[in-house]
C-alpha positions as CSV (number, residue, x, y, z in Angstrom):
1,X,46.5,-11.0,-65.5
2,X,49.6,-9.3,-64.1
3,X,51.0,-6.4,-66.1
4,X,53.4,-8.0,-68.6
5,X,51.6,-11.3,-68.7
6,X,52.3,-13.8,-71.5
7,X,49.9,-16.2,-73.4
8,X,46.9,-14.1,-72.4
9,X,43.7,-15.2,-74.2
10,X,40.7,-14.0,-72.2
11,X,38.2,-11.2,-73.1
12,X,38.7,-9.2,-69.9
13,X,41.4,-7.7,-67.8
14,X,41.0,-6.4,-64.3
15,X,43.4,-4.0,-62.5
16,X,43.3,-3.6,-58.7
17,X,44.2,-0.3,-57.0
18,X,44.7,0.5,-53.3
19,X,42.0,3.2,-53.2
20,X,38.6,3.9,-54.8
21,X,39.0,5.2,-58.3
22,X,36.9,6.3,-61.3
23,X,37.5,6.2,-65.0
24,X,36.7,9.5,-66.7
25,X,36.0,9.9,-70.4
26,X,37.3,6.4,-71.2
27,X,36.2,6.7,-74.9
28,X,38.3,9.8,-75.3
29,X,41.3,8.9,-73.2
30,X,41.9,5.1,-73.2
31,X,43.8,3.8,-76.2
32,X,44.3,0.1,-77.1
33,X,47.2,-0.6,-79.3
34,X,47.0,-2.3,-81.7
35,X,43.7,-0.6,-82.3
36,X,40.5,-2.5,-81.9
37,X,37.7,-2.3,-84.5
38,X,35.1,-2.6,-81.8
39,X,36.2,-0.4,-78.8
40,X,36.5,-2.1,-75.5
41,X,34.3,-1.4,-72.5
42,X,36.3,0.3,-69.7
43,X,34.7,0.7,-66.3
44,X,35.7,1.4,-62.7
45,X,34.1,-0.6,-59.8
46,X,35.4,0.6,-56.4
47,X,39.1,-0.2,-56.4
48,X,39.1,-2.0,-59.8
49,X,39.2,-1.1,-63.4
50,X,37.8,-3.6,-65.8
51,X,38.5,-3.7,-69.6
52,X,36.3,-6.0,-71.6
53,X,37.5,-6.6,-75.2
54,X,34.7,-6.6,-77.8
55,X,37.1,-7.5,-80.6
56,X,39.2,-10.6,-81.2
57,X,42.8,-10.4,-79.9
58,X,45.4,-11.3,-82.5
59,X,47.8,-14.2,-81.9
60,X,51.4,-13.6,-80.8
61,X,50.8,-9.9,-80.3
62,X,51.7,-7.5,-77.5
63,X,48.8,-5.3,-76.5
64,X,49.0,-2.0,-74.6
65,X,46.1,-0.4,-72.8
66,X,47.1,3.3,-72.3
67,X,44.8,4.9,-69.9
68,X,46.2,8.4,-70.4
69,X,44.9,10.5,-67.5
70,X,41.4,8.8,-67.4
71,X,42.0,7.0,-64.0
72,X,41.3,9.4,-61.1
73,X,41.0,8.9,-57.4
74,X,37.5,9.1,-56.1
75,X,38.0,12.0,-53.6
76,X,40.2,14.6,-55.1
77,X,40.0,13.5,-58.7
78,X,43.8,13.5,-59.1
79,X,44.6,11.7,-62.3
80,X,47.0,8.8,-62.6
81,X,49.0,10.1,-65.5
82,X,50.5,8.0,-68.3
83,X,49.4,4.7,-66.8
84,X,49.6,1.8,-69.3
85,X,49.0,-1.9,-68.9
86,X,50.6,-4.5,-71.3
87,X,50.2,-8.1,-72.0
88,X,51.0,-10.5,-74.9
89,X,48.9,-13.2,-76.5
90,X,52.2,-15.0,-77.3
91,X,55.4,-15.9,-75.6
92,X,57.1,-12.5,-75.4
93,X,56.4,-8.8,-74.8
94,X,57.7,-6.5,-77.6
95,X,59.8,-3.8,-76.1
96,X,60.7,-1.2,-78.8
97,X,59.3,2.3,-78.5
98,X,59.0,5.5,-80.6
99,X,58.3,8.9,-79.1
100,X,58.4,12.5,-80.1
101,X,56.5,15.7,-80.3
102,X,53.8,16.8,-82.8
103,X,53.9,20.5,-83.7
104,X,51.7,22.6,-86.0
105,X,53.7,23.4,-89.1
106,X,52.0,26.8,-89.5
107,X,52.7,28.3,-86.0
108,X,55.1,25.7,-84.5
109,X,52.9,25.2,-81.4
110,X,52.5,21.7,-79.9
111,X,49.3,19.9,-80.9
112,X,47.4,18.0,-78.2
113,X,44.9,15.2,-78.7
114,X,46.4,14.1,-82.0
115,X,46.7,10.3,-82.7
116,X,50.1,9.2,-83.8
117,X,50.4,5.8,-85.5
118,X,52.8,3.5,-87.3
119,X,52.8,1.3,-90.3
120,X,55.5,-1.2,-91.4
121,X,58.2,0.6,-93.4
122,X,57.7,-1.6,-96.5
123,X,54.1,-0.3,-97.0
124,X,53.3,2.4,-99.5
125,X,52.4,5.9,-98.4
126,X,48.9,5.3,-99.5
127,X,48.3,2.8,-96.7
128,X,47.4,5.8,-94.6
129,X,44.1,6.0,-96.6
130,X,43.4,2.3,-96.7
131,X,44.2,0.7,-93.3
132,X,44.2,1.5,-89.6
133,X,47.5,2.0,-87.8
134,X,49.4,-1.0,-86.6
135,X,50.1,0.7,-83.2
136,X,48.9,4.0,-81.9
137,X,49.5,6.7,-79.3
138,X,48.0,10.1,-78.5
139,X,49.7,13.4,-77.9
140,X,49.4,15.0,-74.5
141,X,48.8,18.7,-73.8
142,X,52.4,19.5,-74.8
143,X,52.2,17.6,-78.1
144,X,54.3,14.7,-76.8
145,X,53.5,11.1,-77.7
146,X,54.9,7.7,-77.1
147,X,54.1,4.4,-78.8
148,X,55.5,1.4,-76.8
149,X,55.6,-2.3,-77.0
150,X,56.5,-2.4,-80.7
151,X,58.2,-5.2,-82.5
152,X,61.8,-4.5,-83.6
153,X,61.7,-3.1,-87.2
154,X,61.4,0.0,-89.3
155,X,58.2,2.0,-89.4
156,X,56.5,5.0,-91.0
157,X,55.0,7.4,-88.5
158,X,51.9,9.4,-89.2
159,X,50.0,12.0,-87.1
160,X,46.2,12.3,-87.5
161,X,43.5,14.4,-86.0
162,X,41.1,11.4,-86.0
163,X,37.6,12.7,-85.2
164,X,36.0,9.4,-86.4
165,X,38.4,7.4,-84.2
166,X,38.9,4.6,-86.8
167,X,42.7,5.3,-86.9
168,X,43.1,6.0,-90.6
169,X,42.8,9.0,-92.9
170,X,39.5,9.8,-94.6
């Protein structure tokens, strides 16, 4: 599909580029939001990146595939930074966004590689222990994060060093 497509209901997306590319460390860098229980397969073939979803897509939901800096050109390995691809399984793309910086409270240094996620505002604070995030992002080397394509509403925001990558606190 095209970036921003509506009524998408297939198990795979393919993105074409104008040069030969590679995907590096997809399992560490590529984030699907809302998170998938079964991670997708992300591969590069020549000038194409293919994402195969191994989990069911929810109805009337905007999905964002954030590639971080995992897509690199074949020759110099220059990363395509902050590239994201969005589509909706319904009739509209959600457009709200939350962004910020995560810092360590002990030394006030920015924290990189931290997952930041949101829950609906009307949930209890204990939801952090029971359910995965509704939408997620990941901090860059300067601690900055951005979670895009959110529905309009109020949210609670949590930061998590998620080594198990299941998007909730254990």
